[in-house]
N, C-alpha and C positions, 0 to 999 in steps of 0.2 A: 503494498500498499504506499509506496513511494514514488517520487520526482526524484529523477537523479540527470546531473548534468554535471559534465566534465568537459574541463577544456586545458590545453599545455598554452600557458602563458609564456611570454619572453622575458620575465622578470622574476626578481627576489621571492621569497616568501613572507620576507619583510615589507617589501614594497605594498605587497599585494593586501597584506594585515590590514597596515596602516588607510590603503584604501576603503578597505568595508567598515574601520573604525571608527578612522577620524571623522566629525560630522564635514568639514569643509572639503573632503573628497568625495566621501559616499551620496553627498547633497548633491552633487554634479553629475553622477551618473546613474543613478540608481531606480530613476523614472525611465520606464522604457521608450515612452516618448521622448525624450533624451531631454525635457527642461528639467529646470533645476526644481529641485525641493520646496517647498514653502514651510514645510517644519522639519527639522531634525535633531531629536533629541538623543544620545547615546550617554550612557551611565556606564561605562564600559568595567564592569566586575560582575563576578556572579551575584545574582537578582536584581543585578541594573536595570532600568528602563530602555528601551529599543524604542522609538519613534518617529516614523518616517511618515510625510505628509505629502502626495504629489499635488499639483496643480489642479484643479478641478476634482480632488476626490478626499475633500477636505472632509466629508460626512463618512469616510471609510479608510480611515489610516492606518497602516501597517505596524502595528505596536506587537510588545511582546516582552520577555525580559529573557536575560542571558542567564544560560545555566552553567556554562563552564569556559572560561577563555583561558586559551596556553599560548603566548605570541612565540613564536609566529606560524605555529601550525594548526591551531584549528582558535573556531567557535562553534558553541550550540546554544541555542534560545530555543524559546517558546516562542508562538505567535500565530496567530488565527488559527486556533486549536491544534495547530500541528508543531512539531519539534522539527528544525532546521537545524542542517552544520555545514560548515564550509570547513573543508579541508584545506590545506596549503602543501604540497607535499614540494621538496626540491630534486631537481633531476638536471644538475650540472648551473649552465646558468638559465635555466628555464622551470618555471615551479610547473605541477599538476594544480588545478585547481577544482574539486570534488564538491559540488553543491547539493545536498540530497534534502527533499521535504518528505518528513515522514507522516503521512495519516494518522489519525486513528481508529479508520476503518475507510473499507472498499467503497462506501457512497461516500465517503468525504473526499476522497482520491475524486473520484468520478464528477464532483462537483470542483473543486481545483481542475480540473483538464477542462470544464464545461466553459470557468468564468477565464479559462487562459492563464493561466499562474505558470504553465511551465515554459511557455511560449512567452509572456512577459518577463521571466526570469532571464532567460534565454539571449532576450535584446535587451535586457541589462547588463549581459555579461559582455554583449560587442558593445556596449558604450564603456564600461568599463576597461576594455582593452582600447579603446579608442583615446580616453582619457588617460589613460600609462601611456599611449604613445604621445599624447599633447604634451605632457606634464612630466616628462623623463627630468 
């Protein structure tokens, strides 16, 4: 019951980790449409708040809490009734990025697919790669 996205990116795990955890960076690439977030709150600690708001989606923020943070290896959080994990695996001068959205049920997974969560996340990762190229 999971959506899994994998990408290999030509950067370090530290750089990717920062892009996922620093408000001034994640706010530039998170929205699948490429627009800057209208709100970005990150309390990078166990139990800390994660709140990301896309323009035009103020009534439907992406929000949750961090469960585990190991810099620069992984981030695990709860959001939208699911568990998210982001793994950063070093491979020479590249990093394998593994993003998993583990749903609580088959029905929840089906709803996430219908809502375009997988497609939106893939577009966000495209934005992340572009952000890293332009801000190295």
